[in-house]
Each structure stands twice: as structure tokens, then as C-alpha cells.
C-alpha positions, 0 to 999 in steps of 0.5 A, a space after each residue: 897300963 893294961 895288966 893283960 897286954 893281949 887285951 890291946 891286940 883284941 882292942 885293935 881288932 874291935 876298933 878296926 872291925 867296928 863290931 864285936 862280931 866282926 872282930 870275933 870272926 877275925 880272932 876266932 873268939 866269941 863276941 861275948 868274950 870280946 865284950 867282957 875283955 873290952 869292958 875290962 880294958 876300959 875299967 883298967 884305963 878308967 876311960 870309955 874307948 868305944 861308943 856302943 850302938 846297934 850299928 857297932 862299936 865306934 872309937 871315942 877320942 881316947 880310943 882313937 889315941 890308944 889305937 894309934 899307939 897300939 898299932 905302933 906297938 903291934 908293928 914294932 912287934 911284927 918287925 922284931 919277930 920278922 928279923 929273927 932268923 929261921 934255922 930252917 928253909 921251911 915256911 911256917 905260920 899263917 899267911 893270909 892273901 887277898 885276891 880278886 876272885 878270878 885269880 883266887 879261883 883259877 890260880 891260887 888253889 893249885 899254887 898254894 896247895 903246892 906251897 903247903 905240900 912243900 912247907 907242912 907247917 905253913 897255913 895259907 888263907 885265901 880271901 877271894 873278894 872283888 875289891 881292894 884290900 886295906 893292908 894298913 888295917 891288916 885285912 891280909 898279909 899281902 894282896 894281889 891286884 890288877 893295877 898299881 895302887 896310887 896311895 898308901 905306904 905300899 911295896 908293889 911288884 909285878 907278878 905276871 901278865 895274863 891274857 883275856 879273850 871273848 868266849 862263849 859256850 859251844 851250845 850258845 854258838 850253835 844256837 845263835 848267829 855267827 860272830 865274825 866281827 866285834 860289831 856282830 856282838 851288838 846282836 848277842 847277849 853279853 855277860 860281864 861285870 855289874 857296871 857300878 860294882 867294877 872296883 878297878 877300871 882295869 876290869 871294865 873290859 866291855 867298855 873297852 870294846 864299846 859294849 855297854 848293855 850287859 844283860 847277864 852281870 855279876 861282880 864275880 868272875 866265877 859266876 860270869 864264867 858259869 853264866 857263859 858255860 851255861 849258854 848265857 851269852 858272850 863274855 870276856 874270860 881269862 885264858 888261864 880259866 879256859 881249861 877249867 871250863 870245858 865246852 867254852 870256846 874263844 871267839 874273835 881271837 885274832 881281832 880281840 885280845 886283852 892283856 892285864 897284869 897281876 901285882 903283888 902288894 905288901 905293906 911298906 912296914 913288912 919289907 924287912 919281914 924275911 918270912 913274908 918276903 920268901 913267901 912272896 917270892 915263891 908265890 910270884 914264881 908259882 903264879 907266873 908258872 901257872 899262868 904260862 902253863 894254862 895259857 899254853 893249854 888255851 
């Protein structure tokens, strides 16, 4: 049994990240310190927990068995502390949200700023990445997605619907042929996702319009929006992002309107966590209200 239980927490991070540097970023610890702590843990347990190589740290069979038990202990601790009642109505501590970058750039900043203003002891971290988050590995406390996951021990609830339209900059529209129908788009430059980097088919907007060639592409919604704003071409944009991009105008609004939804995704083991549940409720209401406000402006 390790003399220092905290070494198990560090071990979990190294095993999940497969490297000292990756775990160091998560834990905010120096990789050299982590290396010494892992060496100490291996010495105490009298077994090798990792196979070290230039590509990282891979767990051994003994390490895999320890990881399974350590994660069970970690989850037991999360459940135990989650059910301790908070004497105040204030949210506190650190909560990390994973979100697609459209939501992370145009909705979460103002929603989370308001939550922190109401709860001074609350720290919110927004991880904006165009990918699916692994909540089992605790990459985030909760995640926002654009579709319902089909695998994993997860709890999902719908936050809100949102709308998208084709749009282009006023400068682009003034310099190019008028766009009267979707068929006219074949003669225009398109902005959109890199086709083989679309992590969720709900984001394949242009394919839904039978448009396949994308001369200007990015895996980031905010980069696409800046391409459109700079006169790069025509693309599908979130209505809630339009107020942040003056000079960009919706086109074919009567012919093309796409609808999608945001879902809040949590790990099943966190269902009884009162703090996370209260935060999830406030976050959902904030996002729903902000989408309605911004779409009304658009």
C-alpha cells in the first residue's frame, strides 16, 4: 500500500495522459516531479507500472490493474464528497466544461462570466476543441455536444435548439453574382469544415445542401467565421454568432434554414453530485436564454 495516497492521484493522471508532460499540464506540476513520484510509487509497490519510451508512458499489466482500482477509489471519493450538503446556495470550486468551439466562442463566455459573478468562489474552465470529450477519462466534468452519444455510461439532456443559415460578407456579396437559389452556390466560393475532420455528422452542413467542394476550410467555427467576414466566400453560420460579426449577412434565409441542438453530457457516476447538478441547471438556463436573445437580434 502506498504511503502517500496522493501518488495514486498522480498515477491516474499519468496513466490517462500516457506521458509526464501531458499529466503535468492537467495537474499543473513539473514533469520531473511527476517522474520522481512515479518512481517512488513503483519502488513502494515493488513492481513496474509503466513501460517508458520516447513516445510516452504505457501502463504495464500491473499498472492496468492498479489503474482500475485507483479509478474506483477516485469515483468513490467523488461520490462521498458530492453528497456532503453545502450550507450556502453558492457554487464553488473548479468545474471544467468541454464544448465545440462555436458554442465556446459565442455563448459560453458571457454565460460563464455571469455565473462566476454570481458565485465568486466558482472557477470555470472552458475547453474549446472540435472533438468529442471522454468523460470517463475525466477530460472534463461535463461536455456540450451537438448529438446524443450512443455509447458510454452517460447522462444526457437537451439544452436548446439553435438555427443556422447561409451567410456572406457584404463585401463579398457586392463583388460577386447575386445568389437567388441554392443552385447559384455552385458558382461561388464556399467556406466550411475540412471534410475528413468533421467529428460529428450533424456538422456536415454543406453535404446536406449537396455542396461538396470547399475551397476555404477549417476545423474551427471561429476560423470559418473570420474567413467569411474577410470576404472569403459563402458559408453556414450560427445565427447566435451573427451579432459578433458585423458586416456578415444571411442569404437565402427563406429557402435554407438548418436546425441543430446542444446537449449537456455528464458521466453517470456524477448523477448524485449536487454541486455539478446545480451548475448544470444554471448553465443550461444560461445557454438557452443567450441563444434566444442572440437569435432574436439576428
